[in-house]
C-alpha positions in Angstrom: 104.6 86.1 35.7 107.6 86.3 38.0 109.8 84.2 35.7 109.9 87.1 33.2 111.5 89.5 35.7 115.3 89.4 35.2 116.3 90.3 38.7 114.3 87.5 40.3 116.1 84.8 42.4 114.7 81.4 43.2 113.5 81.1 46.8 115.4 77.8 47.3 118.6 79.9 47.5 117.2 81.9 50.5 115.8 79.3 53.0 115.3 81.9 55.8 113.0 83.9 53.6 111.1 80.8 52.7 110.7 79.7 56.4 109.5 83.1 57.5 107.0 83.2 54.7 105.7 79.8 55.5 105.3 80.5 59.2 103.5 83.7 58.5 101.2 82.0 56.0 100.3 79.3 58.5 99.6 81.8 61.2 97.3 83.8 59.0 95.3 80.9 57.9 95.0 79.1 61.2 94.0 82.0 63.4 90.4 83.4 63.5 90.2 86.8 61.9 87.3 88.3 63.9 88.5 87.2 67.4 90.1 89.7 69.7 92.7 89.0 72.4 90.2 89.6 75.1 87.8 87.0 73.7 90.7 84.5 73.6 91.6 85.4 77.2 88.2 85.0 78.6 87.0 82.1 76.5 89.9 79.7 76.5 87.9 76.7 75.2 86.9 78.7 72.1 90.5 79.7 71.6 91.7 76.0 71.8 89.0 74.9 69.4 89.9 77.6 66.9 93.5 76.5 66.9 92.6 72.8 66.7 90.4 73.3 63.7 92.3 75.1 60.9 90.5 76.9 58.1 89.5 74.8 55.0 91.5 77.2 52.8 94.7 76.6 54.7 97.1 74.0 53.5 99.9 72.1 55.2 103.3 73.5 55.7 104.8 70.9 53.5 102.5 71.9 50.6 103.5 75.5 51.0 107.2 74.7 51.0 106.8 72.5 47.9 105.0 75.3 46.0 107.1 78.2 47.2 110.4 76.4 46.6 110.0 77.0 42.8 108.9 80.6 43.1 111.5 83.3 42.4 112.2 86.0 44.9 111.6 89.5 43.4 114.2 92.0 44.7 113.4 95.7 44.7 115.1 97.9 42.2 117.1 101.1 42.9 114.2 103.3 41.9 111.8 101.4 44.2 114.2 101.9 47.2 114.6 105.6 46.4 110.8 106.1 46.2 110.4 104.2 49.5 113.0 106.2 51.2 111.4 109.5 50.1 108.0 108.4 51.3 109.4 107.4 54.7 111.2 110.8 55.1 108.0 112.6 54.1 106.1 110.8 56.8 108.7 111.5 59.5 108.0 114.4 61.8 110.2 115.4 64.7 108.5 115.5 68.1 108.5 119.1 69.5 110.5 119.4 72.7 108.4 120.7 75.5 109.5 123.9 77.2 108.1 126.2 79.9 104.5 125.5 80.8 104.3 122.5 78.5 107.2 120.9 80.2 105.6 121.5 83.6 102.4 119.9 82.3 104.4 116.8 81.2 106.1 116.6 84.6 102.7 116.8 86.2 101.4 113.9 84.1 104.5 111.9 84.9 104.0 112.4 88.6 100.3 111.4 88.2 99.2 114.5 90.1 95.8 113.2 91.3 97.5 110.1 92.8 100.3 112.2 94.3 97.8 114.5 96.0 96.1 111.6 97.5 99.4 110.2 98.8 100.3 113.6 100.3 96.9 113.9 102.0 97.2 110.4 103.6 100.7 111.3 104.8 99.3 114.5 106.4 96.8 112.4 108.3 99.8 110.9 110.2 101.0 114.4 111.0 97.5 115.6 112.1 96.8 112.7 114.4 100.3 112.7 115.9 100.4 113.8 119.5 103.9 115.2 118.9 104.2 118.9 117.9 104.8 119.6 114.3 106.5 122.8 113.1 105.7 124.5 109.8 109.1 123.6 108.3 108.6 119.9 109.2 105.1 120.0 107.8 106.2 121.5 104.5 109.3 119.3 104.2 107.1 116.2 104.8 104.7 117.3 102.1 107.4 118.2 99.6 109.4 115.1 100.2 106.4 112.9 99.8 105.5 114.7 96.5 109.0 114.1 95.1 109.0 110.4 96.1 105.6 109.8 94.6 106.6 111.6 91.4 109.7 109.5 91.1 107.9 106.2 91.6 105.1 107.1 89.2 107.6 108.2 86.5 109.6 105.0 86.8 106.4 103.0 86.6 105.3 104.7 83.3 108.8 104.4 81.9 108.6 100.6 82.2 105.1 100.2 80.9 105.2 102.2 77.6 104.3 99.2 75.3 101.5 98.1 77.6 100.1 101.6 78.2 99.8 102.0 74.4 97.4 99.0 74.3 94.9 100.5 76.8 92.5 103.3 75.9 92.8 105.0 79.3 96.6 105.1 79.2 97.3 105.8 75.6 97.8 109.5 76.1 100.5 109.3 78.8 103.6 111.3 78.0 106.0 108.4 77.1 103.3 106.7 74.9 102.6 109.8 72.8 106.3 110.7 72.9 105.8 114.1 74.5 109.1 113.5 76.4 112.1 111.3 75.7 112.8 108.3 77.9 116.2 109.7 78.8 114.6 113.0 79.9 112.0 111.1 81.9 114.6 109.0 83.5 116.5 112.1 84.5 113.3 113.5 86.1 112.7 110.3 88.0 116.3 110.1 89.3 116.3 113.8 90.3 113.0 113.6 92.2 114.0 110.2 93.6 117.2 111.6 95.2 115.7 115.0 96.2 112.7 113.5 98.0 114.5 111.3 100.5 117.2 113.9 100.9 114.7 116.5 102.0 113.0 114.1 104.3 116.4 113.0 105.8 117.6 116.6 106.3 114.4 118.2 107.5 112.7 115.4 109.4 114.7 112.2 110.2 116.2 109.1 108.7 113.2 106.8 109.3 110.9 109.0 107.2 113.5 109.2 104.5 113.9 105.4 104.4 110.1 105.0 104.2 110.0 107.4 101.2 112.8 105.5 99.5 111.1 102.2 100.3 107.9 103.5 98.6 109.8 104.2 95.4 111.5 100.8 95.3 108.3 98.9 96.2 106.1 100.7 93.6 108.6 101.1 90.7 110.3 97.8 91.4 108.0 95.3 93.1 104.5 96.4 92.1 105.4 97.3 88.5 107.5 94.2 87.9 104.8 91.9 89.3 101.9 93.4 87.3 102.7 91.1 84.4 103.7 88.1 86.4 101.5 87.5 89.5 98.3 88.7 91.0 100.3 89.3 94.2 101.1 92.8 92.7 97.9 94.1 94.2 99.0 93.2 97.7 102.4 94.8 97.1 100.6 97.9 95.9 98.5 97.9 99.0 101.6 97.9 101.2 102.8 100.9 99.2 99.6 102.7 99.9 99.9 102.0 103.6 103.3 103.6 104.0 102.5 107.4 103.5 100.7 107.9 106.8 103.6 106.2 108.6 105.8 108.8 107.0 103.7 111.6 108.5 103.8 109.8 111.9 107.5 109.4 112.0 108.2 112.9 110.6 106.8 114.3 113.8 108.9 112.1 116.0 106.7 109.0 116.4 108.2 105.5 116.3 107.1 102.5 114.3 108.3 100.1 117.0 109.0 100.9 120.6 112.5 100.3 122.0 111.3 98.0 124.8 107.8 96.8 125.6 105.8 93.8 126.7 102.2 92.9 126.2 101.5 93.7 129.8 102.9 97.2 129.4 101.0 98.0 126.2 98.8 101.0 126.8 95.2 100.3 125.8 92.6 103.0 125.8 89.5 101.0 126.7 86.0 102.5 126.7 85.3 104.2 130.1 82.6 101.8 131.2 84.8 98.8 130.5 87.8 100.3 132.3 85.6 101.2 135.3 84.0 97.8 135.5 87.4 96.0 135.3 89.1 98.5 137.6 91.8 99.0 135.0 94.0 102.1 135.0 93.3 104.6 132.2 96.5 105.6 130.3 97.5 109.2 130.6 96.0 111.7 128.1 99.5 112.9 127.1 100.3 110.4 124.3 103.8 111.8 123.9 104.9 110.0 127.0 103.7 106.7 125.6 105.4 104.4 123.1 102.5 102.6 121.6 103.0 100.5 118.4 99.2 100.2 117.9 99.0 103.7 116.6 101.2 103.3 113.4 99.7 99.8 112.9 96.2 101.4 112.9 97.3 103.9 110.2 98.8 101.1 108.1 95.9 98.7 108.3 93.4 101.5 107.5 95.1 102.5 104.2 96.1 98.9 103.4 92.5 97.6 103.5 91.2 100.7 101.7 93.4 99.9 98.7 91.5 96.7 98.1 88.1 98.4 98.7 89.1 101.0 96.1 91.1 99.0 93.5 89.1 95.7 93.2 86.0 97.3 91.8 88.1 99.5 89.5 90.0 96.5 88.2 86.7 94.8 87.5 85.6 97.8 85.4 88.7 97.9 83.3 89.5 94.2 83.3 89.3 93.9 79.5 92.0 96.5 79.2 94.2 94.8 81.7 93.7 91.5 79.8 94.6 93.2 76.5 97.8 94.5 78.0 98.7 91.2 79.7 98.4 92.4 83.3 97.9 89.7 85.9 95.0 91.1 87.9 92.6 89.0 90.0 89.7 90.5 88.1 91.0 89.1 84.9 91.4 85.5 86.1 88.6 85.2 88.7 85.9 87.9 89.0 84.2 86.1 91.9 87.4 86.0 94.0 88.1 89.6 93.1 84.7 90.7 94.5 85.4 88.5 97.6 88.7 90.3 98.3 86.9 93.6 98.1 84.2 92.4 100.5 86.7 91.0 102.9 88.7 94.2 103.3 85.7 96.4 103.3 84.4 94.4 106.3 87.9 94.6 107.9 87.7 98.4 108.0 84.9 98.1 110.6 87.1 96.7 113.4 90.0 98.9 112.3 87.9 102.0 112.7 85.7 100.9 115.6 88.4 99.1 117.7 92.0 99.7 116.6 92.0 103.5 116.3 90.3 104.3 119.6 92.0 101.5 121.6 95.4 102.8 120.4 94.6 106.3 121.7 94.6 108.1 118.3 90.9 108.9 118.6 88.1 108.9 121.2 85.5 106.1 121.3 83.1 108.4 119.6 85.0 107.7 116.4 84.0 104.1 116.7 80.3 105.1 116.7 80.3 107.7 114.0 82.2 105.6 111.5 79.6 102.8 111.7 77.4 104.7 109.2 79.9 105.0 106.3 81.2 101.5 107.1 77.7 100.1 106.9 77.0 101.8 103.6 80.2 100.6 102.0 79.8 97.1 103.4 76.4 96.8 101.8 77.9 98.0 98.5 80.7 95.4 98.7 78.2 92.7 99.6 76.1 93.5 96.5 79.2 93.5 94.4 80.1 90.1 95.6 76.6 88.7 95.2 75.9 90.1 91.7 79.4 90.9 90.3 78.0 93.3 87.7 79.4 96.5 86.2 76.8 98.6 88.0 77.7 97.2 91.4 81.4 97.7 90.7 80.9 101.3 89.8 78.8 102.0 92.8 81.4 100.5 95.1 84.2 102.4 93.4 82.3 105.7 93.9 81.8 104.8 97.5 85.5 104.3 98.0 86.2 107.8 96.7 84.1 109.6 99.3 84.8 107.1 102.1 88.4 108.1 102.5 88.0 111.9 103.1 84.9 111.4 105.2 86.5 108.9 107.6 89.8 110.8 107.7 87.8 114.0 108.6 86.1 112.1 111.4 89.6 111.1 112.6 90.6 114.7 112.9 87.3 115.6 114.7 87.6 112.8 117.2 91.3 113.1 117.8 92.3 112.1 121.3 92.9 115.1 123.5 91.4 117.5 121.0 88.7 119.9 122.2 87.1 121.7 119.4 85.1 123.9 121.7 88.3 125.1 123.2 90.0 125.4 119.8 87.1 127.6 118.6 87.3 129.7 121.7 83.8 128.8 122.9 85.0 127.5 126.3 88.2 128.3 128.2 90.8 125.6 128.8 90.4 125.7 132.6 86.6 125.4 132.2 87.0 122.4 130.0 89.3 120.7 132.5 86.8 121.3 135.3 84.1 119.8 133.2 86.1 116.7 132.5 87.0 116.2 136.2 83.4 116.5 137.4 
């Protein structure tokens, strides 16, 4: 049939076309049609067997070359090219440039507003528990600087993951994927917020807080995002990123991450009263501003660091098929059992962090150790069931528990803050009366 067409050219004169056609033919015939990427990923033996046993209809590469070498190549005519160009232009539609409210909504999606709000709240916990006084300008500058740093990190993250977000149902409607904003515009937004955030923190608070904000951008947009398709260590880097915001709140008020000079003997420990009395140990002064205790920022960091695994591991188990489809290296994709074990390990680690590290550092009273046992026990039971059964139901239960756990425990931190008298703050008792009660 093709030999009657005058503009046909034998394929032997175009070896690159022949090779591409043969390779494509071989791939089509040798790959299973009804198998998805996720089935290949989770059933490697089946994938190897499918590749090792070609379809009966497929033929060898040599046979394809021998047959196709004598076939002519049909080139398109001018009329065909003109019709194809018109249809392509008819299908083209320019993306509307967002302005005003629409642009603000796009910026809000680039910043991942829900995640950014959570980051700001955790940074405010460092401000609230700090014994150092915080003025309104410092409080607002810390919140605004944290928002801008988080927006920059999240935008850079999405900018790098456009082809992968397009493959997952839960991320297909992100701004870059649906082309609601150009990559150049988004990059400009990320650079602007990435400069403004640390600059505000530097000018209104101090250099340490600004460096922490900049480190958060680099670790999230550089380390975490880059590792997501290369190593399961990305989750641990992401957990470090999650542990930094409360340190920003702590340093913004004047706290230090590390003391200038200290020894283990001079480390102030706020032991329970009955232990301190029995051991005849001196009780540290109630005014924490006179102390240089590295346990306080360490307690903040460990609490948020461990919570990241408690929160993310069940979530990654739920969406593991999407992660596999996009090629992300998550522990839940490779080993669901170990993924549940990591969640259990860090959920249990939250118990000594809350019941020992926080009160012994002087951030909270020892009543915090008792009151947090209830939420910790509930979540530990959920993590244990997730590790034992490893089902979708157990993962969803643990994920829901991680959502209410954080605000509940952080609220208890505020309530049991060291040196905080709620009766005095509410005006129920006077300050002098409260002091006399403590002395007696």
